[in-house]
C-alpha positions in Angstrom: -6.4 7.2 24.2 -5.3 9.5 21.3 -6.8 9.4 17.8 -3.6 7.8 16.5 -3.7 5.1 19.2 -7.3 4.4 18.5 -6.8 4.0 14.8 -3.7 1.8 15.3 -5.8 -0.4 17.7 -8.9 -0.4 15.6 -7.3 -0.7 12.1 -6.6 -3.8 10.2 -2.9 -4.1 9.2 -2.1 -4.7 5.6 1.6 -4.4 5.8 4.2 -3.8 8.5 7.9 -3.6 8.6 10.4 -1.9 10.9 9.6 1.6 9.5 5.9 1.6 8.5 2.5 0.2 9.1 -0.1 0.4 6.3 -3.6 -0.2 7.7 -7.2 0.3 6.9 -10.4 1.1 8.9 -14.0 0.6 8.2 -16.6 3.3 8.6 -19.4 2.2 11.0 -18.4 -1.4 10.5 -19.0 -1.2 6.7 -16.2 -2.3 4.5 -17.4 -0.5 1.4 -14.5 0.8 -0.6 -15.8 4.4 -0.6 -16.1 4.4 3.2 -12.8 2.6 3.9 -9.9 4.7 5.1 -6.2 3.8 4.6 -3.4 5.1 6.8 0.3 4.9 6.9 2.0 5.1 10.3 5.6 6.2 10.2 7.2 4.6 13.2 10.3 6.8 13.3 8.3 10.0 13.2 5.4 8.6 15.2 3.1 10.1 12.6 -0.2 8.8 11.3 -1.0 9.9 7.7 -4.3 9.3 6.0 -4.3 8.5 2.3 -6.3 10.9 0.2 -8.8 9.7 -2.4 -6.3 9.8 -5.2 -3.7 7.8 -3.4 -6.2 5.3 -2.3 -7.6 4.9 -5.8 -4.0 4.5 -7.1 -3.2 1.7 -4.6 -6.5 -0.1 -5.4 -5.8 0.3 -9.2 -2.3 -1.2 -9.0 -3.6 -4.0 -6.7 -6.5 -4.7 -9.2 -4.2 -5.0 -12.2 -1.8 -7.2 -10.3 -4.5 -9.6 -9.3 -6.7 -9.5 -12.4 -4.3 -9.0 -15.3 -1.1 -10.5 -14.0 -2.7 -13.3 -12.0 -1.1 -12.7 -8.6 -3.0 -13.7 -5.5 -3.8 -11.0 -3.0 -1.3 -12.7 -0.6 1.4 -12.7 -3.3 0.8 -8.9 -3.9 1.5 -8.4 -0.2 4.3 -10.8 0.3 6.1 -10.8 -3.1 5.9 -7.3 -4.3 7.3 -4.0 -2.9 4.0 -2.3 -3.5 2.9 -1.7 0.0 6.4 -0.7 1.2 6.7 1.8 -1.7 3.3 3.2 -0.9 4.3 3.7 2.7 7.6 5.4 1.7 5.8 7.7 -0.8 3.0 8.7 1.7 5.5 9.3 4.5 7.4 11.6 2.1 4.5 13.5 0.4 6.6 16.5 -0.5 9.6 14.6 -1.7 10.8 13.2 -5.0 9.9 9.5 -4.3 6.3 10.5 -3.9 6.2 12.4 -7.2 8.0 9.6 -9.0 5.9 6.9 -7.6 2.5 8.5 -8.4 3.6 9.8 -11.8 3.3 6.5 -13.5 -0.2 5.2 -14.3 -1.4 2.3 -12.2 -1.5 -0.2 -15.0 2.2 0.4 -15.9 3.1 0.3 -12.2 1.4 -3.0 -11.9 3.3 -4.4 -14.9 6.6 -3.3 -13.2 5.7 -5.0 -9.9 4.6 -8.2 -11.8 7.9 -8.3 -13.6 9.8 -7.9 -10.4 7.8 -10.7 -8.8 8.5 -12.9 -11.8 12.2 -12.2 -11.7 12.3 -12.9 -7.9 10.5 -16.2 -8.3 12.7 -17.2 -11.3 15.9 -16.3 -9.5 14.7 -18.1 -6.3 14.1 -21.3 -8.2 17.5 -21.4 -10.0 
């Protein structure tokens, strides 16, 4: 079993679509944030990419603001925002423009944008 196969088998999936899988793994069974690793698996390239500390902190920051300041449930963050898909796209394209644009905005403002998108989706869905 390769390292990629082991991580894909052992990791907990946060998000999956036809192009990417975002997953996390515990270190020695401990789910302490500092010891948790996050990975993006690019299905087309068959490439597993580990998020660095800055990327992980950014993802956690946006998630924090969405749940605590904008009142979204963790499930709503996963199901009703494009956050996890955008993170996957950015990580899979680390040297590209999408990565630079995505991580250039501070996490609080990014959360505000995702909350507004979710509000518009819900409003349009109910009309």
